[in-house]
C-alpha positions as CSV (number, residue, x, y, z in Angstrom):
1,M,-31.8,21.8,-17.7
2,T,-30.9,24.2,-20.5
3,E,-28.7,23.4,-23.5
4,F,-25.8,25.3,-21.9
5,E,-25.7,23.3,-18.6
6,L,-23.4,20.4,-18.1
7,P,-25.1,17.1,-17.6
8,V,-24.9,15.8,-14.1
9,V,-25.5,12.1,-14.7
10,R,-23.1,10.1,-16.9
11,P,-24.8,8.0,-19.6
12,R,-25.1,4.3,-19.2
13,W,-22.6,3.4,-21.9
14,F,-19.9,5.2,-19.9
15,A,-20.2,2.7,-17.1
16,W,-20.1,-0.2,-19.5
17,A,-17.0,1.1,-21.2
18,Q,-15.3,1.4,-17.8
19,A,-16.3,-2.2,-16.9
20,A,-14.9,-3.4,-20.3
21,L,-11.5,-1.7,-19.6
22,F,-11.4,-3.2,-16.1
23,A,-12.1,-6.7,-17.6
24,L,-8.8,-6.3,-19.6
25,W,-6.8,-6.2,-16.4
26,I,-7.7,-9.8,-15.6
27,P,-5.8,-11.3,-18.6
28,I,-3.0,-8.7,-18.2
29,L,-2.3,-9.8,-14.7
30,L,-2.4,-13.4,-15.7
31,L,-0.1,-12.9,-18.8
32,I,2.7,-10.9,-17.0
33,P,3.9,-13.7,-14.7
34,F,4.0,-16.2,-17.5
35,H,5.8,-14.0,-20.0
36,G,2.9,-13.4,-22.3
37,D,4.7,-10.2,-23.1
38,Y,3.2,-9.1,-26.5
39,E,-0.3,-10.0,-25.6
40,A,0.0,-8.2,-22.2
41,V,1.5,-5.1,-23.8
42,T,-1.3,-5.0,-26.4
43,L,-4.0,-5.2,-23.7
44,L,-2.2,-2.6,-21.6
45,A,-2.0,-0.2,-24.5
46,I,-5.8,-0.7,-25.1
47,A,-6.5,-0.1,-21.4
48,F,-4.3,3.0,-21.3
49,V,-5.7,4.6,-24.5
50,G,-9.2,3.7,-23.5
51,G,-8.8,5.1,-20.0
52,A,-7.3,8.3,-21.4
53,A,-10.1,8.7,-23.8
54,L,-12.8,8.1,-21.1
55,G,-10.9,10.6,-18.9
56,W,-11.0,13.2,-21.6
57,I,-14.7,12.6,-22.3
58,D,-15.5,12.6,-18.5
59,Q,-14.4,16.3,-18.3
60,R,-17.9,17.1,-19.8
61,W,-19.5,16.2,-16.5
62,R,-19.2,17.7,-13.1
63,E,-16.9,16.9,-10.2
64,E,-16.1,13.3,-9.4
65,D,-18.8,11.4,-7.4
66,A,-18.1,8.4,-5.1
67,V,-18.4,5.9,-8.1
68,Q,-15.7,7.7,-10.0
69,I,-13.4,7.8,-7.0
70,W,-13.7,4.1,-6.6
71,V,-13.1,3.6,-10.4
72,H,-9.9,5.5,-10.3
73,A,-8.9,3.7,-7.1
74,F,-9.3,0.3,-8.6
75,E,-7.4,1.3,-11.8
76,R,-4.5,2.3,-9.6
77,V,-4.7,-1.0,-7.7
78,F,-4.5,-2.9,-10.9
79,L,-1.5,-0.8,-12.0
80,L,0.2,-1.4,-8.7
81,L,-0.4,-5.2,-9.0
82,A,1.1,-5.1,-12.5
83,V,4.3,-3.5,-11.2
84,W,4.4,-6.0,-8.3
85,F,4.0,-9.0,-10.7
86,L,6.8,-7.7,-12.8
87,A,9.1,-7.4,-9.8
88,Q,8.1,-10.9,-8.7
89,R,8.9,-12.2,-12.3
90,L,12.4,-10.8,-12.1
91,W,12.8,-11.8,-8.5
92,G,12.2,-15.4,-9.4
93,D,14.7,-15.4,-12.3
94,E,18.1,-16.5,-11.1
95,W,19.7,-14.9,-14.1
96,E,18.3,-11.4,-13.4
97,P,19.6,-9.0,-10.7
98,F,17.4,-8.2,-7.7
99,P,14.6,-5.8,-9.0
100,L,15.3,-3.1,-6.3
101,A,14.0,-0.2,-8.5
102,L,10.7,-2.0,-9.1
103,I,10.4,-2.8,-5.4
104,V,10.9,0.8,-4.5
105,L,8.4,1.8,-7.1
106,V,5.8,-0.6,-5.6
107,A,6.4,0.8,-2.2
108,T,6.2,4.4,-3.4
109,L,3.0,3.8,-5.4
110,F,1.4,1.9,-2.4
111,L,2.2,4.8,-0.1
112,R,0.9,7.3,-2.6
113,Y,-2.4,5.6,-3.3
114,I,-3.1,4.7,0.3
115,T,-2.4,8.2,1.5
116,G,-4.4,9.8,-1.3
117,F,-7.4,7.5,-0.6
118,I,-7.3,8.4,3.1
119,L,-7.2,12.2,2.4
120,I,-9.9,11.9,-0.2
121,V,-12.2,10.3,2.4
122,S,-11.2,12.9,5.0
123,R,-11.9,15.8,2.6
124,Q,-15.3,14.3,1.8
125,R,-16.1,14.1,5.5
126,L,-14.9,17.7,6.1
127,R,-17.0,18.7,3.0
128,L,-14.0,20.1,1.3
129,P,-13.7,20.3,-2.5
130,A,-11.6,17.6,-4.2
131,V,-8.0,18.5,-4.9
132,P,-7.8,19.1,-8.7
133,R,-5.5,17.0,-10.7
134,D,-2.5,18.7,-12.1
135,V,0.0,18.0,-14.9
136,W,2.4,16.2,-12.4
137,Q,-0.2,13.6,-11.5
138,Y,-0.9,12.9,-15.2
139,F,2.9,12.7,-15.9
140,A,3.4,10.3,-13.0
141,H,0.4,8.1,-14.1
142,W,1.6,7.9,-17.7
143,S,5.2,7.2,-16.6
144,V,4.1,4.2,-14.5
145,Y,2.1,2.9,-17.5
146,A,5.2,3.3,-19.7
147,T,7.3,1.6,-17.1
148,V,5.0,-1.4,-17.1
149,L,5.1,-1.6,-20.9
150,L,8.9,-1.4,-21.1
151,Q,9.5,-3.8,-18.2
152,T,7.1,-6.3,-19.7
153,L,9.0,-6.3,-22.9
154,E,12.3,-6.1,-21.0
155,I,13.7,-3.3,-23.1
156,Q,16.9,-2.3,-21.4
157,P,18.2,0.2,-20.4
158,Y,15.1,2.2,-21.2
159,A,13.0,0.2,-18.8
160,S,15.3,0.9,-15.9
161,V,15.5,4.6,-16.8
162,C,11.8,4.8,-17.0
163,T,11.4,3.1,-13.6
164,G,13.7,5.7,-12.0
165,I,11.8,8.5,-13.7
166,S,8.5,7.0,-12.4
167,I,9.8,6.9,-8.9
168,V,10.8,10.6,-9.0
169,L,7.5,11.7,-10.7
170,V,5.4,9.8,-8.2
171,M,7.3,11.4,-5.3
172,V,7.0,14.9,-6.8
173,S,3.3,14.6,-7.6
174,S,2.7,13.2,-4.1
175,C,4.4,16.2,-2.5
176,I,2.6,18.7,-4.7
177,W,-0.8,16.9,-4.0
178,L,-0.1,17.0,-0.2
179,V,0.8,20.7,-0.3
180,K,-2.4,21.5,-2.1
181,H,-4.4,19.5,0.4
182,F,-2.9,21.2,3.5
183,M,-3.2,24.7,1.9
184,H,-6.8,24.6,3.0
185,P,-7.1,26.0,6.6
186,Q,-9.7,23.4,7.6
187,A,-7.4,20.5,6.5
188,R,-4.3,22.1,8.1
189,S,-6.0,22.4,11.4
190,H,-6.2,18.6,11.7
191,I,-2.4,18.1,11.5
192,T,-1.7,17.8,15.2
193,V,1.6,16.5,16.7
194,A,0.1,13.1,17.2
195,T,-1.0,13.0,13.5
196,Q,2.5,14.1,12.4
197,I,4.0,11.1,14.4
198,T,1.5,8.9,12.6
199,L,2.5,10.3,9.2
200,S,6.2,9.7,10.1
201,R,5.4,6.0,10.5
202,I,4.0,5.9,7.0
203,V,7.1,7.6,5.6
204,M,9.4,5.1,7.3
205,A,7.8,2.1,5.6
206,P,9.6,2.4,2.3
207,V,12.8,3.3,4.2
208,F,12.5,0.0,6.1
209,M,12.2,-1.9,2.7
210,A,15.2,-0.1,1.3
211,V,17.3,-1.1,4.4
212,F,15.9,-4.6,4.4
213,F,17.1,-5.2,0.8
214,Y,20.0,-2.9,0.9
215,D,22.5,-5.4,-0.4
216,G,20.3,-6.3,-3.4
217,D,19.7,-9.8,-2.1
218,S,16.3,-11.1,-1.2
219,D,17.9,-13.1,1.7
220,F,18.0,-10.8,4.7
221,T,20.6,-13.0,6.4
222,N,23.1,-12.1,3.7
223,N,22.7,-8.4,4.5
224,H,25.4,-6.6,6.5
225,L,24.9,-6.8,10.3
226,V,24.7,-3.0,10.4
227,F,21.7,-2.9,8.2
228,Q,20.1,-5.8,10.0
229,V,20.4,-3.8,13.3
230,L,19.1,-0.7,11.5
231,A,16.0,-2.6,10.3
232,L,15.4,-3.7,13.8
233,L,15.7,-0.1,15.1
234,I,13.2,1.1,12.5
235,A,10.7,-1.6,13.6
236,L,11.2,-0.5,17.2
237,S,10.7,3.1,16.3
238,S,7.5,2.3,14.5
239,A,6.3,0.4,17.6
240,V,7.1,3.3,19.9
241,S,5.4,5.8,17.6
242,D,2.3,3.6,17.4
243,W,2.0,3.9,21.2
244,L,3.1,7.6,21.3
245,D,0.7,9.1,18.8
246,G,-2.3,7.7,20.6
247,H,-1.0,8.6,24.0
248,L,-0.3,12.2,23.0
249,A,-3.7,12.6,21.3
250,R,-5.6,11.5,24.4
251,K,-3.3,13.4,26.8
252,W,-3.6,16.7,24.9
253,G,-7.2,16.3,23.8
254,E,-6.2,16.2,20.1
255,V,-8.1,13.2,18.9
256,T,-9.2,14.1,15.4
257,T,-11.1,12.4,12.6
258,L,-8.0,12.5,10.4
259,G,-6.0,10.8,13.1
260,K,-8.6,8.1,13.6
261,Y,-8.3,7.3,9.9
262,L,-4.5,7.6,9.6
263,D,-3.6,5.6,12.7
264,P,-5.0,2.2,11.5
265,W,-3.8,2.9,7.9
266,S,-0.3,3.6,9.1
267,D,-0.3,0.4,11.1
268,K,-1.3,-1.5,8.1
269,I,1.2,0.2,5.8
270,S,4.2,-0.5,8.1
271,T,3.2,-4.1,9.0
272,M,2.2,-5.1,5.5
273,T,5.5,-3.7,4.1
274,T,7.4,-5.7,6.7
275,F,5.4,-8.9,6.0
276,L,6.1,-8.5,2.3
277,C,9.8,-8.3,3.1
278,F,9.4,-11.5,5.2
279,V,7.8,-13.3,2.2
280,G,10.8,-12.2,0.1
281,T,13.4,-13.6,2.5
282,G,11.4,-16.8,3.2
283,W,10.3,-16.1,6.7
284,A,6.6,-16.1,5.8
285,S,4.5,-18.0,3.4
286,V,2.4,-16.3,0.8
287,A,-0.7,-17.9,2.2
288,S,-0.2,-16.5,5.7
289,V,0.4,-13.0,4.5
290,A,-2.6,-13.3,2.1
291,I,-4.8,-14.1,5.0
292,I,-3.6,-10.9,6.8
293,F,-4.0,-8.8,3.7
294,Y,-7.6,-10.1,3.2
295,R,-8.5,-9.3,6.8
296,E,-7.0,-5.8,6.6
297,S,-8.8,-5.1,3.3
298,A,-12.1,-6.3,4.7
299,V,-11.9,-4.1,7.8
300,E,-10.9,-1.0,5.8
301,T,-13.8,-1.6,3.5
302,L,-16.0,-1.6,6.6
303,R,-14.4,1.7,7.7
304,T,-15.1,3.2,4.3
305,L,-18.8,2.1,4.4
306,A,-19.1,3.5,8.0
307,A,-17.6,6.8,6.8
308,H,-20.2,7.0,4.1
309,E,-22.8,6.6,6.8
310,G,-21.2,9.4,8.8
311,E,-19.7,7.0,11.4
312,V,-16.2,6.1,12.5
313,I,-15.5,2.5,13.5
314,P,-13.2,2.8,16.6
315,A,-10.4,0.4,17.3
316,R,-11.7,-2.7,19.1
317,R,-9.8,-4.6,21.8
318,S,-9.3,-7.5,19.4
319,G,-7.8,-5.1,16.9
320,K,-5.4,-3.7,19.4
321,W,-4.3,-7.2,20.5
322,K,-3.8,-8.0,16.8
323,T,-1.6,-5.0,16.2
324,A,0.4,-5.7,19.4
325,I,1.0,-9.3,18.4
326,Q,1.9,-8.3,14.8
327,I,4.4,-5.7,16.1
328,G,5.8,-8.1,18.7
329,T,6.3,-10.8,16.1
330,I,8.1,-8.4,13.7
331,I,10.5,-7.3,16.5
332,A,11.0,-10.9,17.6
333,I,11.9,-12.2,14.1
334,L,14.2,-9.2,13.4
335,T,15.9,-9.8,16.8
336,F,16.4,-13.5,15.9
337,A,17.9,-12.4,12.6
338,C,20.3,-9.9,14.3
339,F,21.4,-12.6,16.7
340,D,21.9,-15.0,13.8
341,G,24.0,-12.3,12.1
342,V,26.2,-12.0,15.2
343,L,26.7,-15.8,15.2
344,R,27.6,-15.7,11.6
345,D,30.1,-12.9,12.0
346,M,31.7,-14.8,14.9
347,H,31.7,-18.0,12.8
348,V,29.8,-19.9,15.4
349,H,27.8,-22.8,14.2
350,W,25.0,-23.9,16.6
351,P,22.8,-26.6,15.0
352,G,20.0,-26.1,17.6
353,W,19.8,-22.4,16.9
354,E,19.9,-23.0,13.1
355,L,16.9,-25.4,13.3
356,F,15.0,-22.9,15.6
357,F,15.7,-19.9,13.3
358,H,14.6,-22.0,10.3
359,I,11.2,-22.9,11.8
360,A,10.3,-20.1,14.3
361,P,9.6,-17.2,11.9
362,R,7.1,-19.2,9.8
363,L,5.4,-20.5,12.9
364,L,5.1,-17.0,14.3
365,M,3.7,-15.7,11.1
366,W,1.0,-18.4,11.0
367,M,0.1,-17.5,14.6
368,V,-0.2,-13.8,13.5
369,A,-2.4,-14.9,10.5
370,A,-4.7,-16.8,12.9
371,V,-5.0,-13.9,15.4
372,T,-5.6,-11.4,12.5
373,A,-8.3,-13.5,10.9
374,A,-10.1,-14.0,14.3
375,S,-9.9,-10.2,14.8
376,G,-11.4,-9.6,11.4
377,L,-14.3,-11.9,12.1
378,E,-15.0,-10.0,15.3
379,Y,-15.0,-6.7,13.4
380,L,-17.4,-8.1,10.9
381,Y,-19.8,-9.3,13.6
382,A,-19.7,-6.0,15.5
383,S,-20.4,-4.1,12.2
384,R,-23.3,-6.3,11.1
385,R,-25.7,-3.3,11.4
386,I,-23.7,-1.3,8.8
387,L,-23.3,-4.4,6.6
388,S,-27.0,-5.1,6.6
389,K,-27.6,-1.8,4.8
390,Y,-25.5,-2.9,1.8
391,L,-26.2,-6.7,1.7
């Protein structure tokens, strides 16, 4: 290597510095729910300044490797959790209004990060160069950090204004990033009709959340009957699109690698968004949804490891049954809610129905959690050959 060449390998201290910044997120996420505001803001500022400094220094080295992709992914996961904890903190305070803006920001960030991760993996498999970061992505990232800082200190109205700006910037940066991705002919060739239907299911997830909490109340039964029915229709359309994209891909011979990645991701985005809404309205316990989340995360980690080995883990029969039961449960619970809304509008009090509607959603969600966990164990056993390479 000559003195004019850029070093390929990052020095050892760089990894230790990143690990130290990651360690700061543990006390941050513990302090936010318990109103350790000034301590959390101090650590957030250190994490932000340190991350920005390392990012500037990292420009000396060549393109991102797999380790750096995972580093940035985990940083965004921590940031997403911080926004979610802030929303939960306001949600649990009876004196505060429902944090609709923060909930929308959580959904927007979740959709952006998941979609970005899928396309990064897809571009690596297609051997395409990484999409370079632009100023919009930096602005969006800094704006979310500023939102967390202001919301933690509860500086109003600047916190609310910054939250709205963050939502807009994340959406704009996402659109620009997607346009740059699909400008490449090889990436564009994988956007079949079936894949477009799959993408529409991802887009509808935050729309469902906005409709579910339209009245600004976490209790869905207090929502207007029109929006209750609209939420049910969105869930039904997601179920139909889940069947339709696979049917059209097989019928027209348009099964693509991108579609194989996007289809399970879109299922998880739509179902997990719905389950989080169910937690908010009291139809599901945190424990049952956590079991579902752990299973989905484990299986997606398996898919990532398989992709690194040049393999694609196909959907197994247990996974298909799991998805069908999840979708069926969602539709059943929303149908119960619409029927309950009709009874309320008609001022009909039926004690037997009220008892059933109070118990049935939680029982169904525990059944879904059990089926989902069993499916995850079956995936882990079937993928033991891939796991053995890393364990």
